[in-house]
N, C-alpha and C positions, 0 to 999 in steps of 0.2 A: 506485635502487630504484624499481620501478613502484608507482604509488599503490595499486593493488589488492592489493599485497603488504604495505602498511604495517600493516594491522591484524594480520596474521599475524606479521610480523617484529618488531613492537613499536616501530617508529619513528613519527615524526609523519607523518600523512597530508598530502597536498598540499592547498592551499586549496580546490581544486575538489571534493575528496573530502568536504569538510565541508558542502557545499550540501545543503539539505533534500531528502528524498525527496518525490516527488509521488505522489498516489493519485487515480486517476480511477475513480469508481464509476459504471458504466453500469447503468441499470435500464430494463426494458421498459415501454413505455406500454401498460398492460393495460386502459385504457378505464374508463368509468363512474366517474371520479374516484379509482379505486383507485391509480393511479400517483402522485397527490398524497399519498395516505396513506402509500404506500411511501417517497416522498421525505421526508415529515415524520418517519417512523420512522427512516430512515437519518440524517437531520439531527440527531435528538434524541440519537443515540449518538455524535455526531461527536467530542467530546473523549475519551470513553472509548475509541473506536476509535483515535484518534491516540496515546493512551498505550499501547495494546496493540501497535500497529504499531511505535512507537518501541522498545518492549521487544524485540519480535521482531527488529528490524534492528540493535539495539545489538550491538557486538562489542567486543573487548578495548580498542581505541583510541578508538572513537567511542561515546559514550553519548548517545543521542538523547533529546530532550525533546519534549513534545507540541507546543510552538510551532515545532518544526523540521519538522513534517509538514504538508504541504499537501494537503487533501482537496477534491475537486471532485465534485459530484453532477451527472450528465449523463443526462437523459431521452433515451433512444435510440429513435427511431422505426424502423419497418420490421420485417422478420421475420428479419434476419440473425444475431441473437444466439442462442447455444446454451444460454443459461441466463437466468432472469429477472433475476439480478444478476450482473454480470461486473466484476471489479476488476483494474485494471492498476496495479501499483506499480513506479515507476522509481526506482532507487537505485544508488549507487556499488557497483561490483563488488569488494568486499573478498573475499578468499579464504574467510574464515569464512562469509560469507553464501552464496557459491557452493556451498560444501560442504553447507549445510543448506537450500538454496532450496526444495526440494519440501516439506520439513517446515514451513517458514515459511508457504507457501501453504496447506497443510492446516490449520495452526493458526488462520490468519486466517479461513478459510471456516467452521471449526467455531465460532470465537468469535462470528461474526455469526449463524450459525444458532442457537446457544444463546441469544443475546440476543433474537432474534425468530424463532421457528419459522415464522411466516407468510411469511417472505421467500422461501421455496421454494428451488430450487437456487441455489447460489452457486459461481462459478468464480473462481479467483484466479490471476493471472499475475504473477510477479516478474521484472521486466526489469532485469538488472544490467548496467551499462555504465560507461564513463568519462563524467563529467558536466562540462559547462561551464556558465557562467552569464554574466549580463549586468550584474552589479554588482560593485563593488570592496569 
């Protein structure tokens, strides 16, 4: 059985499937020290955001915990971003996640916007894939 089917089929996932999701939060450098305030605001909700993302990505076989979510804040220079805050979440492609991927993205964007309305526009991408890792 393919690892992405494990959650749907009810069998144990492969070891690689249990590797923590990664969350890259890119935010625009808006100048005048405002980007530092945005970073501090994002940083201050880190654990709450980890818990929320863990809940959103949990499926029948994998119940994620906050310590299994890795969040990185990245100050992105230049004018290439389409939103003040852009989030890329990389996680294993369980069938259940694939089926609700758009809703997961919408829920995470709404969660952050509700936490801090000053964040402005928030775009979320959920990248579902097969995961490998460098540890045993």
